[in-house]
C-alpha positions in Angstrom: 104.6 158.8 6.0 103.1 155.3 6.4 105.8 152.8 6.7 103.8 149.6 6.9 100.2 149.2 5.8 98.3 145.9 6.2 94.7 145.4 4.7 92.4 142.4 5.3 95.3 140.1 6.3 94.3 136.5 6.6 96.4 133.5 7.4 94.6 130.1 7.5 96.1 126.8 8.2 94.9 123.4 7.0 94.5 121.0 10.0 95.2 117.4 9.7 92.0 115.4 9.8 93.7 112.0 9.8 93.7 109.3 7.2 90.0 108.8 7.1 89.3 112.4 6.8 91.8 112.7 4.1 90.3 109.7 2.2 86.8 111.2 2.5 88.0 114.6 1.4 87.3 116.3 4.7 89.4 119.3 5.4 89.5 121.5 8.5 90.8 125.0 8.5 92.2 127.0 11.5 91.8 130.8 11.0 94.8 132.1 12.8 94.4 135.6 11.4 91.2 136.6 9.8 91.0 140.0 8.2 93.0 142.4 10.2 94.0 145.9 9.2 96.7 148.2 10.7 99.2 150.7 9.6 102.4 152.0 11.2 103.8 155.5 10.3 107.5 156.1 10.4 108.7 156.7 13.9 105.6 155.0 15.4 105.3 151.8 17.4 102.4 149.3 17.2 101.8 146.7 19.8 99.5 143.7 19.1 97.9 142.5 22.3 96.0 139.3 22.9 95.9 136.0 24.5 98.5 133.4 23.9 97.9 131.7 20.5 95.6 134.4 19.2 97.6 135.1 16.0 100.0 138.0 17.0 103.1 136.3 15.8 101.4 134.8 12.8 100.2 138.3 11.8 103.7 139.6 12.0 105.2 136.7 10.2 102.6 137.0 7.4 102.9 140.8 7.2 106.7 140.5 6.6 106.3 137.6 4.2 108.0 135.0 6.4 105.1 132.8 5.8 102.6 133.0 2.9 99.4 135.0 3.4 96.1 133.4 2.7 94.7 136.8 1.6 95.4 140.5 2.1 97.5 143.3 0.9 100.7 144.5 2.6 102.6 147.7 1.5 105.9 148.5 3.0 107.3 152.0 2.4 104.5 152.6 -0.2 105.3 149.5 -2.3 103.6 146.2 -2.4 105.6 143.8 -0.3 105.6 141.3 -3.2 107.7 143.6 -5.2 110.7 143.3 -2.7 113.3 140.6 -3.1 113.6 138.5 0.1 117.1 139.9 0.7 116.0 143.5 0.2 113.0 143.1 2.5 115.1 141.4 5.2 117.6 144.4 5.1 114.8 146.9 5.4 112.6 145.3 8.1 113.3 142.4 10.5 111.5 140.5 13.1 112.5 141.0 16.7 111.2 138.7 19.4 110.5 139.2 23.0 112.9 136.5 24.2 115.9 137.8 22.4 118.3 136.1 24.8 117.5 132.8 23.2 118.2 134.2 19.7 121.8 135.0 20.5 124.4 132.3 19.8 126.1 131.7 23.1 129.3 130.7 21.3 129.6 133.8 19.1 131.1 137.0 20.6 128.7 140.0 20.5 130.9 142.0 18.1 131.2 139.0 15.7 127.4 138.6 15.6 126.9 142.2 14.7 129.8 142.2 12.2 128.2 139.2 10.5 125.0 141.1 9.9 126.8 144.1 8.6 128.8 142.0 6.2 125.6 140.2 5.1 123.8 143.4 4.4 126.9 145.3 3.2 126.1 148.3 5.4 129.5 149.3 6.7 129.5 152.3 4.3 132.8 154.2 4.3 133.8 152.7 7.6 135.4 149.4 8.4 133.2 146.7 9.8 134.8 147.0 13.2 134.2 150.7 13.2 130.6 150.2 12.4 130.3 147.6 15.2 131.8 150.0 17.7 129.4 152.7 16.6 126.4 150.4 16.9 127.4 149.2 20.4 127.8 152.8 21.6 124.3 153.6 20.3 122.9 151.1 22.9 125.1 152.3 25.7 127.7 149.5 25.5 131.5 150.1 25.5 133.0 149.1 22.2 135.6 147.2 24.1 132.8 144.7 25.1 132.6 143.5 21.5 134.8 140.5 22.4 132.6 139.3 25.2 130.0 136.5 24.9 126.2 136.9 25.5 126.5 135.2 28.8 128.8 137.9 30.1 125.9 140.4 30.0 122.5 141.0 31.5 119.4 140.0 29.6 118.7 143.8 29.1 122.0 144.4 27.4 121.6 141.2 25.3 118.4 142.7 24.0 120.1 145.8 22.9 122.8 143.6 21.1 120.1 141.6 19.4 118.3 144.7 18.3 121.5 146.1 16.7 122.4 142.6 15.2 119.0 142.5 13.7 119.0 146.0 12.3 122.5 147.3 11.6 121.4 149.0 8.6 117.7 149.5 9.0 115.6 152.2 10.4 112.7 149.8 10.6 112.0 146.8 12.7 108.9 144.9 13.3 108.1 143.1 16.5 105.0 140.9 17.3 105.7 141.3 21.0 107.8 143.6 23.2 111.5 143.8 22.1 112.4 146.5 24.5 111.3 144.5 27.5 114.4 144.1 29.7 116.4 146.8 27.8 118.8 148.8 29.8 117.9 152.5 30.4 120.5 153.8 27.7 118.8 151.5 25.1 115.2 152.7 25.9 116.3 156.4 25.9 117.9 155.9 22.4 115.2 153.9 20.8 
């Protein structure tokens, strides 16, 4: 089953032409993404490869409606992405970045960060939030007793696993413009 389908995705940015250009009605457009197509089936992974600044992250942001598209159609789980509320879409698919270490708040314990996401999305189910945090930490090979530690207490690979679980405590789907598993510990890679 196709999970994410993108057709003719375009994202263009207006470039500042200065006061004179504005007065004369001159506009300049940067075509960051210009008509790409791709699809991702459930259980598959897709990697966008290209030079720095070529539009990989812009394509991901536009595909998941974090920034408006100039043109194109995006369907998620068979539905037009426009039909999803922002909250529903964020609970179904989330961005994950290559440098996940910088996305963790150094002042918040790992367990509290994951618990916050669970509470926000209401995904504890019939378990307590703490039970769900312990379950998710175990899934990435981390002892539930480590929930009270700070990101700085762990290696970068383990922090990547935490960030992944914080980003997707309820979702089967994650979208990454780069390589979210770079630096993951072996248990994380085997599991996901």
